[in-house]
VMD Tcl script that builds the backbone (N, CA, C; Angstrom):
set m [mol new atoms 240]
animate dup $m
set s [atomselect $m all]
$s set {name element resname resid chain x y z} {
  {N N MET 1 A 94.049 -21.486 65.648}
  {CA C MET 1 A 93.256 -20.321 65.970}
  {C C MET 1 A 92.801 -19.691 64.640}
  {N N TYR 2 A 91.527 -19.399 64.538}
  {CA C TYR 2 A 90.996 -18.769 63.335}
  {C C TYR 2 A 91.165 -17.250 63.435}
  {N N ILE 3 A 91.707 -16.672 62.347}
  {CA C ILE 3 A 91.844 -15.214 62.263}
  {C C ILE 3 A 91.443 -14.766 60.865}
  {N N ARG 4 A 91.128 -13.478 60.759}
  {CA C ARG 4 A 90.857 -12.870 59.457}
  {C C ARG 4 A 92.026 -11.939 59.154}
  {N N VAL 5 A 92.785 -12.286 58.109}
  {CA C VAL 5 A 93.907 -11.456 57.677}
  {C C VAL 5 A 93.326 -10.336 56.820}
  {N N LEU 6 A 93.694 -9.088 57.161}
  {CA C LEU 6 A 93.098 -7.928 56.510}
  {C C LEU 6 A 93.858 -7.472 55.269}
  {N N GLY 7 A 95.145 -7.787 55.205}
  {CA C GLY 7 A 95.941 -7.356 54.058}
  {C C GLY 7 A 97.116 -8.298 53.845}
  {N N SER 8 A 97.670 -8.300 52.640}
  {CA C SER 8 A 98.821 -9.152 52.340}
  {C C SER 8 A 99.984 -8.761 53.239}
  {N N THR 9 A 100.593 -9.760 53.867}
  {CA C THR 9 A 101.661 -9.516 54.825}
  {C C THR 9 A 102.734 -10.577 54.683}
  {N N LEU 10 A 103.989 -10.148 54.733}
  {CA C LEU 10 A 105.121 -11.062 54.660}
  {C C LEU 10 A 105.667 -11.260 56.062}
  {N N VAL 11 A 105.584 -12.490 56.576}
  {CA C VAL 11 A 106.089 -12.805 57.909}
  {C C VAL 11 A 106.932 -14.068 57.802}
  {N N GLY 12 A 108.196 -13.956 58.179}
  {CA C GLY 12 A 109.081 -15.117 58.166}
  {C C GLY 12 A 109.273 -15.705 56.780}
  {N N GLY 13 A 109.238 -14.887 55.751}
  {CA C GLY 13 A 109.436 -15.356 54.394}
  {C C GLY 13 A 108.198 -15.983 53.764}
  {N N VAL 14 A 107.051 -15.896 54.439}
  {CA C VAL 14 A 105.807 -16.476 53.926}
  {C C VAL 14 A 104.762 -15.370 53.811}
  {N N TRP 15 A 104.156 -15.289 52.629}
  {CA C TRP 15 A 103.095 -14.315 52.426}
  {C C TRP 15 A 101.782 -14.845 52.992}
  {N N HIS 16 A 101.087 -13.988 53.698}
  {CA C HIS 16 A 99.758 -14.306 54.233}
  {C C HIS 16 A 98.787 -13.361 53.539}
  {N N GLU 17 A 97.872 -13.961 52.782}
  {CA C GLU 17 A 96.938 -13.190 51.963}
  {C C GLU 17 A 95.652 -12.904 52.746}
  {N N PRO 18 A 94.888 -11.877 52.338}
  {CA C PRO 18 A 93.628 -11.555 53.018}
  {C C PRO 18 A 92.643 -12.722 52.960}
  {N N GLY 19 A 91.946 -12.913 54.064}
  {CA C GLY 19 A 90.956 -13.967 54.148}
  {C C GLY 19 A 90.946 -14.582 55.539}
  {N N ILE 20 A 90.135 -15.614 55.688}
  {CA C ILE 20 A 89.993 -16.294 56.978}
  {C C ILE 20 A 90.774 -17.590 56.916}
  {N N GLY 21 A 91.509 -17.870 57.990}
  {CA C GLY 21 A 92.288 -19.100 58.012}
  {C C GLY 21 A 92.554 -19.576 59.425}
  {N N ASN 22 A 92.964 -20.832 59.511}
  {CA C ASN 22 A 93.310 -21.442 60.790}
  {C C ASN 22 A 94.827 -21.379 60.924}
  {N N TYR 23 A 95.312 -20.591 61.874}
  {CA C TYR 23 A 96.742 -20.359 62.055}
  {C C TYR 23 A 97.211 -20.912 63.392}
  {N N ASP 24 A 98.514 -21.158 63.446}
  {CA C ASP 24 A 99.161 -21.511 64.701}
  {C C ASP 24 A 98.907 -20.363 65.685}
  {N N PRO 25 A 98.565 -20.653 66.949}
  {CA C PRO 25 A 98.224 -19.574 67.887}
  {C C PRO 25 A 99.306 -18.497 68.022}
  {N N ALA 26 A 100.578 -18.879 68.015}
  {CA C ALA 26 A 101.654 -17.893 68.163}
  {C C ALA 26 A 101.705 -16.972 66.943}
  {N N LEU 27 A 101.612 -17.526 65.751}
  {CA C LEU 27 A 101.632 -16.723 64.522}
  {C C LEU 27 A 100.381 -15.864 64.439}
  {N N ALA 28 A 99.240 -16.432 64.806}
  {CA C ALA 28 A 97.989 -15.671 64.778}
  {C C ALA 28 A 98.080 -14.471 65.713}
  {N N GLN 29 A 98.613 -14.668 66.894}
  {CA C GLN 29 A 98.737 -13.558 67.851}
  {C C GLN 29 A 99.703 -12.504 67.328}
  {N N HIS 30 A 100.773 -12.928 66.674}
  {CA C HIS 30 A 101.732 -11.974 66.098}
  {C C HIS 30 A 101.057 -11.125 65.019}
  {N N LEU 31 A 100.276 -11.767 64.149}
  {CA C LEU 31 A 99.588 -11.020 63.098}
  {C C LEU 31 A 98.568 -10.053 63.688}
  {N N ILE 32 A 97.909 -10.457 64.773}
  {CA C ILE 32 A 96.953 -9.569 65.447}
  {C C ILE 32 A 97.695 -8.396 66.083}
  {N N ASP 33 A 98.839 -8.694 66.721}
  {CA C ASP 33 A 99.615 -7.649 67.397}
  {C C ASP 33 A 100.141 -6.595 66.425}
  {N N ILE 34 A 100.524 -6.986 65.207}
  {CA C ILE 34 A 101.041 -5.997 64.259}
  {C C ILE 34 A 99.924 -5.302 63.477}
  {N N GLY 35 A 98.671 -5.725 63.726}
  {CA C GLY 35 A 97.520 -5.008 63.180}
  {C C GLY 35 A 97.065 -5.438 61.805}
  {N N VAL 36 A 97.508 -6.582 61.330}
  {CA C VAL 36 A 97.082 -7.021 59.997}
  {C C VAL 36 A 96.017 -8.106 60.055}
  {N N ALA 37 A 95.607 -8.491 61.260}
  {CA C ALA 37 A 94.598 -9.542 61.404}
  {C C ALA 37 A 93.744 -9.266 62.625}
  {N N VAL 38 A 92.561 -9.861 62.618}
  {CA C VAL 38 A 91.660 -9.783 63.769}
  {C C VAL 38 A 91.188 -11.194 64.096}
  {N N PRO 39 A 90.895 -11.464 65.372}
  {CA C PRO 39 A 90.388 -12.800 65.726}
  {C C PRO 39 A 89.082 -13.083 65.007}
  {N N TYR 40 A 88.856 -14.336 64.662}
  {CA C TYR 40 A 87.635 -14.744 63.975}
  {C C TYR 40 A 87.073 -15.938 64.716}
  {N N GLU 41 A 85.825 -15.824 65.108}
  {CA C GLU 41 A 85.179 -16.926 65.838}
  {C C GLU 41 A 84.374 -17.756 64.847}
  {N N ALA 42 A 84.797 -18.988 64.667}
  {CA C ALA 42 A 84.096 -19.883 63.744}
  {C C ALA 42 A 83.054 -20.661 64.527}
  {N N LYS 43 A 81.830 -20.614 64.050}
  {CA C LYS 43 A 80.772 -21.388 64.694}
  {C C LYS 43 A 80.831 -22.810 64.177}
  {N N ILE 44 A 80.909 -23.740 65.097}
  {CA C ILE 44 A 80.886 -25.148 64.738}
  {C C ILE 44 A 79.558 -25.702 65.215}
  {N N VAL 45 A 78.761 -26.142 64.260}
  {CA C VAL 45 A 77.436 -26.651 64.579}
  {C C VAL 45 A 77.492 -28.172 64.600}
  {N N GLU 46 A 77.151 -28.743 65.736}
  {CA C GLU 46 A 77.111 -30.195 65.876}
  {C C GLU 46 A 75.815 -30.707 65.250}
  {N N PRO 47 A 75.890 -31.747 64.426}
  {CA C PRO 47 A 74.653 -32.296 63.864}
  {C C PRO 47 A 73.783 -32.901 64.965}
  {N N GLU 48 A 72.492 -32.625 64.874}
  {CA C GLU 48 A 71.565 -33.114 65.892}
  {C C GLU 48 A 71.176 -34.556 65.578}
  {N N VAL 49 A 71.274 -35.406 66.585}
  {CA C VAL 49 A 70.933 -36.814 66.413}
  {C C VAL 49 A 69.451 -36.994 66.716}
  {N N VAL 50 A 68.738 -37.546 65.745}
  {CA C VAL 50 A 67.312 -37.763 65.910}
  {C C VAL 50 A 67.091 -39.234 66.229}
  {N N LYS 51 A 66.441 -39.488 67.355}
  {CA C LYS 51 A 66.162 -40.866 67.743}
  {C C LYS 51 A 64.808 -41.265 67.187}
  {N N ARG 52 A 64.790 -42.422 66.551}
  {CA C ARG 52 A 63.534 -42.922 65.996}
  {C C ARG 52 A 62.989 -43.999 66.922}
  {N N GLU 53 A 61.699 -43.952 67.098}
  {CA C GLU 53 A 61.069 -44.975 67.921}
  {C C GLU 53 A 60.860 -46.221 67.082}
  {N N LYS 54 A 61.121 -47.357 67.687}
  {CA C LYS 54 A 60.924 -48.615 66.971}
  {C C LYS 54 A 59.453 -48.990 67.055}
  {N N LYS 55 A 58.882 -49.293 65.915}
  {CA C LYS 55 A 57.489 -49.725 65.876}
  {C C LYS 55 A 57.483 -51.241 65.908}
  {N N SER 56 A 56.674 -51.775 66.762}
  {CA C SER 56 A 56.646 -53.235 66.873}
  {C C SER 56 A 55.451 -53.803 66.113}
  {N N GLY 57 A 55.656 -54.991 65.548}
  {CA C GLY 57 A 54.565 -55.725 64.906}
  {C C GLY 57 A 54.217 -55.224 63.517}
  {N N GLY 58 A 53.856 -56.169 62.674}
  {CA C GLY 58 A 53.343 -55.848 61.363}
  {C C GLY 58 A 54.386 -55.552 60.301}
  {N N VAL 59 A 55.615 -55.359 60.679}
  {CA C VAL 59 A 56.632 -55.025 59.699}
  {C C VAL 59 A 57.576 -56.210 59.570}
  {N N LEU 60 A 57.676 -56.720 58.346}
  {CA C LEU 60 A 58.572 -57.832 58.086}
  {C C LEU 60 A 59.879 -57.310 57.508}
  {N N PRO 61 A 60.972 -58.000 57.783}
  {CA C PRO 61 A 62.229 -57.548 57.186}
  {C C PRO 61 A 62.195 -57.729 55.674}
  {N N GLN 62 A 62.922 -56.902 54.973}
  {CA C GLN 62 A 62.932 -56.977 53.521}
  {C C GLN 62 A 63.612 -58.252 53.074}
  {N N VAL 63 A 63.006 -58.926 52.096}
  {CA C VAL 63 A 63.538 -60.169 51.563}
  {C C VAL 63 A 63.871 -59.929 50.105}
  {N N ARG 64 A 64.974 -60.463 49.676}
  {CA C ARG 64 A 65.384 -60.300 48.296}
  {C C ARG 64 A 64.459 -61.090 47.374}
  {N N ALA 65 A 63.973 -60.459 46.337}
  {CA C ALA 65 A 63.042 -61.108 45.414}
  {C C ALA 65 A 63.796 -62.117 44.556}
  {N N SER 66 A 63.129 -63.220 44.274}
  {CA C SER 66 A 63.754 -64.227 43.417}
  {C C SER 66 A 63.566 -63.831 41.955}
  {N N ARG 67 A 64.485 -64.278 41.118}
  {CA C ARG 67 A 64.395 -63.965 39.700}
  {C C ARG 67 A 63.414 -64.903 39.017}
  {N N LYS 68 A 62.632 -64.352 38.112}
  {CA C LYS 68 A 61.714 -65.182 37.340}
  {C C LYS 68 A 62.485 -65.751 36.165}
  {N N ARG 69 A 62.292 -67.018 35.901}
  {CA C ARG 69 A 62.989 -67.648 34.787}
  {C C ARG 69 A 62.079 -67.640 33.568}
  {N N THR 70 A 62.679 -67.352 32.442}
  {CA C THR 70 A 61.902 -67.349 31.203}
  {C C THR 70 A 61.931 -68.744 30.596}
  {N N ARG 71 A 60.824 -69.083 29.978}
  {CA C ARG 71 A 60.696 -70.418 29.390}
  {C C ARG 71 A 61.435 -70.451 28.063}
  {N N LYS 72 A 62.256 -71.454 27.892}
  {CA C LYS 72 A 63.006 -71.581 26.647}
  {C C LYS 72 A 62.118 -72.188 25.579}
  {N N LYS 73 A 62.257 -71.661 24.364}
  {CA C LYS 73 A 61.504 -72.232 23.235}
  {C C LYS 73 A 62.204 -73.490 22.792}
  {N N SER 74 A 61.414 -74.505 22.533}
  {CA C SER 74 A 62.015 -75.757 22.039}
  {C C SER 74 A 62.057 -75.715 20.523}
  {N N GLU 75 A 62.959 -76.488 19.964}
  {CA C GLU 75 A 63.092 -76.519 18.508}
  {C C GLU 75 A 61.870 -77.109 17.839}
  {N N ASP 76 A 61.117 -77.965 18.563}
  {CA C ASP 76 A 59.929 -78.582 18.007}
  {C C ASP 76 A 58.831 -77.548 17.745}
  {N N SER 77 A 58.697 -76.553 18.620}
  {CA C SER 77 A 57.617 -75.571 18.447}
  {C C SER 77 A 57.923 -74.628 17.282}
  {N N ASP 78 A 59.218 -74.454 16.924}
  {CA C ASP 78 A 59.581 -73.575 15.811}
  {C C ASP 78 A 59.203 -74.204 14.456}
  {N N SER 79 A 59.229 -75.517 14.379}
  {CA C SER 79 A 58.977 -76.180 13.097}
  {C C SER 79 A 57.484 -76.272 12.765}
  {N N GLN 80 A 56.598 -75.970 13.650}
  {CA C GLN 80 A 55.151 -76.085 13.406}
  {C C GLN 80 A 54.603 -74.977 12.620}
}
mol reanalyze $m
mol bondsrecalc $m
mol representation Tube
mol addrep $m
């Protein structure tokens, strides 16, 4: 359960500092009951899935390009 802790509070030997956090529901309710926290509603936004239409024809799958080989110089051409 998400709550907003309003002030530093010691509960069960553990300090709870101000801020928003996800707490066990029983502990969260206890902190709310003693007045040091308020419920916090976290908005969870689901990512929207965009469907793409498949276009038919004219599109070829990508092919890996071949490497070009460089011509080696022969020892005969160096002596000229």
